[in-house]
C-alpha positions in Angstrom: 7.3 11.0 3.6 6.2 8.9 6.4 3.1 9.2 8.4 1.0 7.4 11.1 -2.1 8.7 10.6 -4.1 8.0 7.3 -5.8 11.4 7.5 -2.7 13.3 7.8 -0.9 11.3 4.7 -4.1 12.4 2.6 -3.8 15.9 3.4 -0.2 15.8 2.4 -1.0 13.8 -0.8 -3.6 16.7 -1.6 -0.8 19.1 -1.6 1.9 17.0 -3.2 0.7 13.9 -5.4 2.8 10.9 -5.1 3.8 8.5 -7.8 3.5 5.4 -5.6 2.4 4.8 -2.1 3.7 2.1 0.3 1.5 1.6 3.4 1.4 -0.4 6.3 -1.8 -2.4 7.2 -1.5 -1.2 10.6 -1.2 2.7 11.2 -3.2 4.6 13.6 -5.7 1.7 13.8 -5.7 -1.9 13.2 -6.7 -1.9 9.7 -5.9 1.6 8.7 -3.9 0.7 5.7 -6.7 -0.9 4.1 -9.2 2.1 4.9 -6.4 4.4 3.7 -6.2 2.5 0.5 -10.0 2.4 0.1 -10.2 6.5 0.6 -7.2 6.8 -2.0 -9.0 4.3 -4.7 -12.4 6.3 -4.2 -10.8 9.8 -4.6 -10.7 10.8 -8.5 -7.5 13.2 -7.5 -5.4 9.9 -6.8 -7.0 7.5 -9.4 -3.9 5.5 -11.0 -1.6 5.7 -8.1 -0.1 2.2 -7.3 -0.5 0.9 -3.7 1.8 -1.4 -2.1 0.5 -2.8 1.2 3.4 -4.1 3.7 2.7 -5.8 7.2 3.9 -8.1 9.8 0.2 -8.1 11.3 -0.3 -11.4 10.1 2.6 -12.9 12.0 2.5 -10.8 15.2 -1.3 -10.5 15.9 -2.3 -13.7 14.1 -4.6 -12.1 11.2 -5.2 -14.3 8.2 -4.2 -12.1 5.2 -4.4 -14.3 2.2 -3.5 -12.8 -1.2 -4.8 -15.4 -4.0 -3.9 -13.4 -7.2 -5.0 -10.4 -8.7 -8.7 -10.4 -7.7 -7.6 -10.7 -4.0 -5.3 -7.5 -4.8 -8.2 -5.8 -6.6 -10.6 -6.1 -3.8 -8.4 -4.9 -1.0 -8.0 -1.6 -3.3 -3.9 -2.6 -3.6 -1.5 -3.3 -6.4 0.9 -5.6 -4.3 1.3 -7.1 -0.9 4.2 -7.9 1.2 4.9 -9.7 4.5 7.5 -8.0 6.7 10.5 -8.4 6.6 10.3 -7.3 3.0 13.0 -8.3 0.7 14.1 -5.0 -0.5 15.2 -6.4 -4.0 11.7 -8.0 -4.5 10.2 -4.6 -3.2 12.4 -2.6 -5.5 11.4 -5.0 -8.4 7.6 -4.4 -7.7 8.0 -0.7 -7.4 9.8 -0.4 -10.8 7.2 -2.6 -12.5 4.5 -0.7 -11.0 6.0 2.9 -12.0 6.6 1.2 -15.5 10.5 1.7 -15.0 13.1 -0.2 -16.8 14.8 -3.2 -14.7 18.3 -2.8 -13.6 
């Protein structure tokens, strides 16, 4: 499923809980992806769902998104971060890791 509005995504998630979430930093507003991640992390129904954040905002808008290890990811409320364009093999590998799936 794909959503531009974080609240629409949450509503859908309440009906159908996902195994993994991939969100962009920029959804309906500039930092909606981070706000969305925080909402997910604070809702007990969604605890433990891995979140991957992808964005091209750091290149297009000059944002300084610096990920410096696990602590940075934890503070952002995400499990992984990718700049666009995303290398599909790296994204799939991270998804497999987060879902505890065997490597191909």
